[in-house]
C-alpha positions in Angstrom: 0.1 -0.2 0.1 1.4 3.4 -0.8 2.4 6.4 1.2 -0.1 8.2 -0.1 -2.9 5.7 0.3 -2.0 5.2 3.8 -1.9 8.7 4.3 -5.7 9.2 2.8 -7.0 6.5 4.9 -5.7 7.9 8.0 -7.2 11.7 7.4 -10.6 10.0 6.3 -10.8 8.1 9.5 -9.7 11.3 11.5 -12.5 13.2 9.7 -14.8 10.7 10.9 -14.3 10.9 14.6 -14.3 14.8 14.0 -17.6 14.8 12.7 -19.1 12.0 14.8 -17.5 13.6 18.1 -19.0 16.9 17.3 -22.5 15.5 16.8 -22.2 13.4 19.8 -21.1 16.4 22.3 -24.3 18.3 21.4 -26.5 15.2 21.9 -24.8 14.2 25.0 -24.6 17.9 26.2 -28.2 18.8 25.5 -29.9 14.9 26.8 -27.7 15.7 30.2 -29.0 19.1 30.6 -32.7 18.6 29.9 -32.3 15.0 31.7 -30.8 15.8 34.7 -27.7 13.5 33.9 -24.4 14.7 35.1 -22.7 11.3 33.7 -24.0 12.4 30.3 -22.8 16.2 30.7 -19.6 14.1 31.4 -19.7 12.4 28.4 -20.6 15.3 26.6 -17.0 17.4 28.1 -15.1 13.9 27.0 -16.4 14.0 23.6 -16.0 18.0 23.1 -12.0 17.6 24.2 -12.0 14.4 21.6 -12.8 17.0 18.8 -9.6 19.0 19.8 -7.8 15.7 20.2 -8.8 14.5 16.7 -7.8 18.0 15.0 -4.5 17.5 16.7 -4.2 14.2 15.3 -5.4 15.5 11.6 -2.5 18.1 12.0 0.0 15.3 13.4 -0.6 13.0 10.3 -0.6 15.3 7.6 2.8 17.2 9.1 4.5 13.6 9.9 3.7 12.4 6.4 5.7 15.4 4.9 9.0 14.3 2.6 12.2 14.2 4.0 14.5 17.8 3.2 17.7 18.6 4.2 17.1 19.0 7.8 14.8 16.3 8.4 16.9 13.6 6.2 14.6 10.5 8.0 11.2 12.4 7.5 9.1 14.2 9.9 7.4 10.8 11.0 8.7 11.5 14.8 5.8 14.5 14.9 2.8 11.4 15.4 4.1 10.3 18.7 4.5 13.9 19.8 1.0 14.4 18.7 -0.1 11.2 20.7 1.2 12.7 23.8 -0.7 15.9 23.5 -3.5 14.0 22.7 -3.0 11.8 25.9 -3.0 15.5 27.3 -6.3 15.9 26.4 -7.7 12.7 27.8 -6.0 13.3 31.5 -7.7 16.8 31.7 -11.2 15.4 30.4 -10.5 13.0 33.5 -9.6 15.3 35.6 -12.6 17.8 35.0 -15.1 14.8 34.8 -13.5 13.5 38.2 -13.8 17.2 40.1 -16.9 17.7 39.0 -18.3 14.3 39.6 -17.5 14.6 43.7 -18.7 18.2 43.5 -22.0 17.0 42.5 -22.5 13.6 44.7 -22.3 16.4 47.8 -24.6 17.9 46.0 -28.6 17.1 46.1 -30.3 16.9 42.7 -33.1 15.0 40.9 -33.2 11.5 39.5 -32.2 11.5 35.8 -34.8 11.4 33.2 -35.9 7.8 32.4 -35.4 8.7 28.2 -31.8 9.3 28.6 -30.8 5.7 28.9 -32.1 5.3 25.2 -29.6 8.1 24.5 -26.8 6.4 26.1 -27.6 2.9 24.5 -27.5 4.6 21.3 -24.6 6.4 22.2 -22.6 2.9 23.0 -23.3 1.2 20.1 -22.1 4.3 18.0 -18.8 4.4 19.7 -17.6 0.9 19.7 -18.4 1.3 16.0 -16.2 4.1 15.6 -13.7 2.4 17.9 -13.5 -0.6 15.8 -13.4 1.4 12.4 -10.4 3.8 13.6 -8.3 1.0 15.3 -8.7 -0.9 12.2 -7.2 2.0 9.9 -4.9 3.0 12.7 -3.3 -0.7 12.0 -3.7 -0.5 8.2 -1.8 2.5 8.3 0.7 1.8 11.2 -0.3 5.1 13.0 0.2 5.4 16.5 -1.8 9.3 17.2 -4.6 7.0 14.7 -4.7 4.5 17.7 -4.9 7.1 20.3 -7.8 8.7 18.5 -9.5 5.1 18.7 -9.0 4.7 22.2 -10.8 8.4 22.7 -13.8 6.3 20.8 -13.4 3.1 23.2 -12.8 5.3 26.2 -16.4 7.5 25.4 -17.9 4.0 24.9 -17.1 2.9 29.0 -18.2 6.2 30.1 -20.9 5.7 28.3 -21.5 2.3 29.7 -20.6 3.8 33.3 -22.9 6.7 32.7 -25.9 3.8 31.6 -25.2 1.8 34.8 -25.3 4.7 37.1 -28.8 6.0 35.9 -30.0 2.5 35.8 -29.5 2.3 39.4 -30.6 5.6 40.1 -34.1 5.0 38.4 -34.3 1.3 39.7 -33.6 2.3 43.5 -35.3 5.7 43.2 -35.0 8.9 46.3 -31.5 8.7 47.5 -29.7 7.1 45.1 -29.4 10.2 42.3 -26.0 10.2 43.1 -25.5 6.9 41.6 -25.2 9.0 38.2 -22.1 11.3 39.8 -20.2 8.0 41.1 -20.7 6.4 37.4 -18.9 9.7 35.9 -16.1 9.5 38.6 -15.6 5.8 37.9 -15.2 6.8 34.2 -12.7 9.1 35.2 -10.5 6.6 36.5 -11.1 4.0 33.8 -9.9 7.2 30.9 -6.7 8.1 33.0 -5.8 4.2 33.1 -6.3 4.7 28.9 -4.3 7.2 28.4 -1.5 5.3 29.9 -1.8 2.4 27.3 -1.7 4.6 24.8 1.2 7.1 25.9 3.3 3.8 26.7 3.6 2.7 23.0 4.2 6.1 21.8 7.0 7.0 24.5 8.7 3.5 23.1 8.5 5.1 19.5 10.5 8.2 20.8 13.0 6.1 22.3 13.3 3.5 19.7 12.4 1.1 22.0 12.5 -2.4 20.1 9.0 -3.7 19.9 9.2 -5.6 16.7 10.1 -9.3 16.8 7.7 -10.5 14.2 8.9 -7.8 11.8 12.6 -8.9 12.1 11.8 -12.3 11.3 9.8 -11.7 8.1 12.7 -9.2 7.2 15.2 -12.0 7.7 12.7 -14.0 5.8 12.7 -12.1 2.7 16.5 -11.2 2.5 17.2 -15.0 2.2 15.0 -14.9 -0.9 17.2 -12.7 -2.9 20.2 -14.5 -4.8 23.7 -14.0 -3.0 22.6 -13.4 0.7 24.1 -16.3 3.2 22.5 -15.1 6.1 21.3 -12.1 8.0 22.9 -10.6 11.3 21.7 -7.5 13.1 18.9 -6.3 12.4 17.7 -2.9 14.1 14.1 -1.3 13.5 12.7 2.2 14.8 9.3 3.5 13.8 9.2 6.9 12.8 5.2 7.5 12.0 3.7 5.2 9.3 7.2 4.0 8.5 9.9 1.6 10.2 13.6 2.2 9.4 15.9 -0.4 9.2 19.6 -1.1 10.1 20.3 -4.6 8.5 23.7 -6.4 8.2 23.6 -9.3 5.4 26.3 -12.4 5.1 27.7 -12.8 1.3 30.2 -14.6 -0.4 33.9 -12.7 1.1 35.3 -13.1 -2.3 33.0 -11.0 -4.7 34.1 -7.7 -5.5 33.1 -4.6 -3.9 31.2 -3.4 -6.8 29.5 -6.7 -6.4 28.9 -6.4 -3.0 27.8 -3.0 -3.4 24.9 -3.9 -6.3 23.9 -6.8 -4.0 23.1 -4.4 -1.3 20.9 -2.0 -3.4 19.2 -5.6 -5.0 18.3 -6.4 -1.2 17.2 -2.9 -0.2 14.8 -2.7 -3.4 13.6 -6.1 -2.2 12.7 -5.3 1.2 10.9 -2.6 0.5 9.1 -4.1 -2.2 7.8 -7.2 -0.4 7.5 -4.9 2.9 6.0 -1.7 1.7 5.9 -0.3 5.5 9.7 0.2 5.3 10.9 3.6 5.1 14.8 3.8 5.1 16.8 0.8 4.6 20.5 0.8 5.5 22.1 -2.7 4.7 25.6 -3.2 5.8 27.2 -5.9 4.2 29.1 -8.7 6.0 32.0 -11.1 4.4 31.2 -14.7 5.2 
């Protein structure tokens, strides 16, 4: 799959997130206000932060796919995990606001939520889980860490909606005296969002630190390399991810009696074969070792 196709897929998925979150923020906010449900209002707050987070993701995807230049010979891919950090910041901010407001509302007497808010939440849960699966699929297809973070925004939104649904159900079923169940549900959801923030942050940090997380890709590179006539074996294979691409340093063993030119040509042949067979590879540096 070409870089351009991957970029277009990622951008379309991000626009899908922006439009969906904008609509849901309005629906949740109105339903929470008129339905006496802070859990729904908390949900609306998260969806609002999701809009700005998705805009950041959109910027990150477009910027990280800019071609290499004199100042950035490996391209601009490292912008993506940096954008992921900002997206995590939005998640933490929304979790903090939701948690604080939940505690305040638990201590404040208020009316029971309206029954019809459960119907709104049921529809939201289904939509957000669908959104999560769609955007996560696109993140895997494009190797985009920021798009994965955006997908988890949808999943965390679905979880907060499930928590809200549970809290409102308890409040309505048990009646007077249990109005705060709705707020306790929102508080629980804020802790879940913080946990998800860590799950999103950790891989992006590994990407920035060039952490080795690509054993399956290393195995594939070795297998493809041995298909090239003249390559006897492979030794060191280092991989680092930048944006949607994987940059590779590979040591290949060849017949020690061949000429320098033959070794040079063989390294180019190996590089071209790897990039043809494994399109997600970016820069491939081949070091020839005599056998």
